[in-house]
C-alpha positions in Angstrom: 191.7 178.8 -57.1 192.8 179.7 -52.6 190.5 181.9 -50.6 191.7 184.3 -48.3 191.3 181.8 -45.4 193.5 179.3 -47.0 196.1 181.5 -48.4 197.0 183.1 -45.1 197.1 179.3 -43.6 199.3 178.4 -46.2 201.7 181.6 -45.7 200.7 181.0 -41.6 202.6 177.0 -42.1 206.4 178.2 -42.9 205.8 180.6 -39.6 204.5 183.1 -37.8 204.1 185.7 -39.1 203.5 189.9 -38.2 200.0 191.5 -40.5 202.1 193.2 -42.8 204.1 190.1 -43.5 200.2 188.1 -43.5 199.2 190.4 -46.3 202.4 190.5 -48.1 202.3 186.5 -48.8 199.0 186.3 -48.8 198.3 188.3 -51.9 195.5 190.8 -49.9 195.2 194.5 -50.1 193.2 195.3 -47.8 194.9 195.4 -44.1 191.4 196.5 -42.5 189.1 193.0 -43.9 193.1 191.0 -43.4 192.7 191.6 -39.9 188.7 190.3 -39.5 189.2 187.4 -40.9 192.0 187.0 -39.4 190.1 187.7 -35.6 187.3 185.6 -36.3 189.9 182.8 -38.0 191.3 183.4 -33.7 188.1 183.2 -33.0 187.1 179.3 -34.6 190.7 178.5 -33.0 192.1 178.1 -36.8 195.1 180.6 -35.4 196.3 182.5 -32.8 198.4 185.4 -31.9 201.2 185.7 -29.8 200.6 189.8 -27.9 204.0 189.7 -26.4 206.0 188.5 -30.6 203.1 190.8 -31.9 202.7 187.2 -34.8 200.8 185.4 -36.1 200.4 181.8 -35.5 198.9 178.4 -36.3 196.5 177.5 -33.8 
C-alpha cells in the first residue's frame, strides 16, 4: 500500500496541482497534515511550489 508521500508524488506526476487538488487525488483528509508533508518534501527537494500560480509540482 502506498504511503502519503508516494500518493502525493503520484498525483503530481500528472500535472502541477493546488493544495486541495493534491488532497483530493492523494485521498488525504487533513489539509494541515498534507501541507506540512508538502513543506517537508519541498525542503528535501522532491517537490516545488510555484508562487505565481499557487501550484505544487515535482522538483
